[in-house]
Each structure stands twice: as C-alpha cells, then as structure tokens.
N, C-alpha and C positions, 0 to 999 in steps of 0.2 A: 154329196151323200158322205160319214165318213166310215169311222170303221167303230164299231159296233161293242159292246164295251166286252169282257172279260175275254177275248179271241183274239187273239197272234194272226201278226200278218202276214202273210207264207217268206221263208227268207231269200234274200234275191242272190242265182247259184251266179257262179264267180264263172269271168268267161272263158270260154271253152282256146285250152293251152299254160294256163295258166300252171300246170301242172309240169310242166317240162320247163316252162320261160323259170319257176321256181329250182326245177331241177339245175338247171343254166346255170342259175345265177349263183347255189348251194358250190358247184363243181370248180365257178369260175379262177375261186382261190385270193377273192378282193373284196371282205366285207371281213365289218368291223366282227366285234363279238355281241352284240345290237342287232347291229344287220342281219348279221343270221338269225338268232331268235328270230326276229321280225320274221323273215319272210321261208322261217322253219315254218313256223306260225298258221302265215296264209299258206304251203303250200299240203299242211295238217288236215283246217278248213276246206279244201278247195280239193281232197281225200275227200269229205267224208264224219269225219271227226269230231265228234262233239268239243263244245266249248270248254266241259269242264274236265274233260280227259288232256285235249290239245293246252290247258292250263298247266294245269302237272307236271309231266313231261314238261315243260321250258319253267315251271316254278312262278309260276308271276297268278294274279287272282283271272278269276273269269271276264270281271268289267272289261281288264288288262288285252285280252283276246276280242273279246266282241266289240274291242274299240281299234282294236289295229284292224282286221276285219271293213272297219270300216271307214275310215283315211280310205284306206286300201281302197277300196270298190268309192273314192271318191276324186279320190291323186294319180292311180293308180299306183308305178312301183315307185314312183317321185317319191312319195308313202315311207316305203318302205327304206329310204334312206337321207332322211331329215335330220336334224341334228335335232337332239334332247332336249327335252325340261329342260336341264342345268346352266351354266349360263352366271354372268353377275349382271344380271337386270338392271338392276338396282344399283350399278356402280356410278358414281360420281365423274371417277375417272378415265377411259382406257388405260388397258399398263404399259402402251407406252405412252404418254400423257403422263399414268401418276409417275416417272419411272422419269422423262425432262421433266416434270416439275421437280421431286426430289433432288436431281443433279445442279438444280440454279441453289436449293438454296445450301448445300453439298460446296460448292463453289464458292458462294459467299463465308459457313462458315472455315475453308481450309482461307480462305486469308484471311482469317484471322475480324471476323463479324464476328457481334453477339447474333445469333440465331432460336427464337426463341416459338413454343407453337403455340401459341393469338397467332406474332406474324403473320408464321406457314399459316392459318385456320380462316386467318383472314382472309388472306391471296387463294384458299386454296375458293372460297368462299366469292369470292368474285369472275373467283373462273368458273365455275359451275353454275352460277349466274343463281342458285338457291344459299338458305341456313347449311351450316355442316355442324355434326354433333364434335367435338371434341375425342370424338372414339374413332370418327374413320376415319381420320389425322395419326389418332395416334398406326389403325389396324394397317396402313399406307406408309407406316413407315419400316413396321415391322416386318413387311413382307418387302421392302426393299432393303431390311436387311440391321435400320436404323435401331440405334436403342440411348438409349440416357443418358447422355454422362453429364453428368454436374463435379466441383467442384465440391471437397472433405468440406464444412460449417469450419472443424480449425481442426491442426498442424498434430496429427500421432503423436 
C-alpha cells in the first residue's frame, strides 16, 4: 500500500531532547563554523521552524536544510560532525606521497642529473597505476614550490 499521488507523508518528528542536546553542543564551543550551522539547523527545525525560515537564517538553500535533517534522522549526532564534500577525491597521490615523489627528483637534480617532465610523468603513472596527464604533474610541482628552469637559448 503506497502513498497516494499528491498526498504528502507526515514529517518524522525529532527524538525527545533534541533541542536540549543541540543547546549543549552549541554551548560546548568545540564546533567549527560548519558544524555550528548544522547544529543550529537541527535545533531550529526541532523547535518547529519551517525549512524556508531556517534556510534564510543560515544563508543556505531549503534543500540543504532538509538534507541535513534527513542525515541527522538517519545517523544521529554523527551526521553533524562529518567531513564536508570537499577534498582531493581525484588525487593521484596523497600530499605526503607527492612530497616524497618530488623529493626523489629534487635529490637527483641536486646531484647534477637532468630531470625532465617526461621522466616524472612516466614514474608518476607507474606509481599511481593509471595514465597521468602532464597537467597533473605540473600542478603537483607547483604545489610543492617547483618552477621550470631552463637555460637561456643564447648568451646575453
């Protein structure tokens, strides 16, 4: 037996004590700005405020408000302290692995060996196990303070 078209399902109520728990979290002072916004969102919804009002107060979309509510109801307080969507999800290597990779070639260059981007791209592809675009290498080198150094074509 499903829901009839055009009929909204009733809202799932928050557990008792939600407002008090959110007040305690806000008073703890250990929240980042994003976590504080999430806790405030849940607190205002638990107090009976409409999603549009909460979105205007927090400066976010109504969809974000209801997504936070759904996450909170599914996972509880753990949803308030989760990592954000950002990050290096498409990274070829971690930052520490990148530093190690660049340091190996830096040591070779300091020892007087010629280091080329073609060599580095081949090694990077071998380490990551997938083909690597040259732009990936150039961005990595920029992150670690490298710049292109070439001899002048003629004496000044």
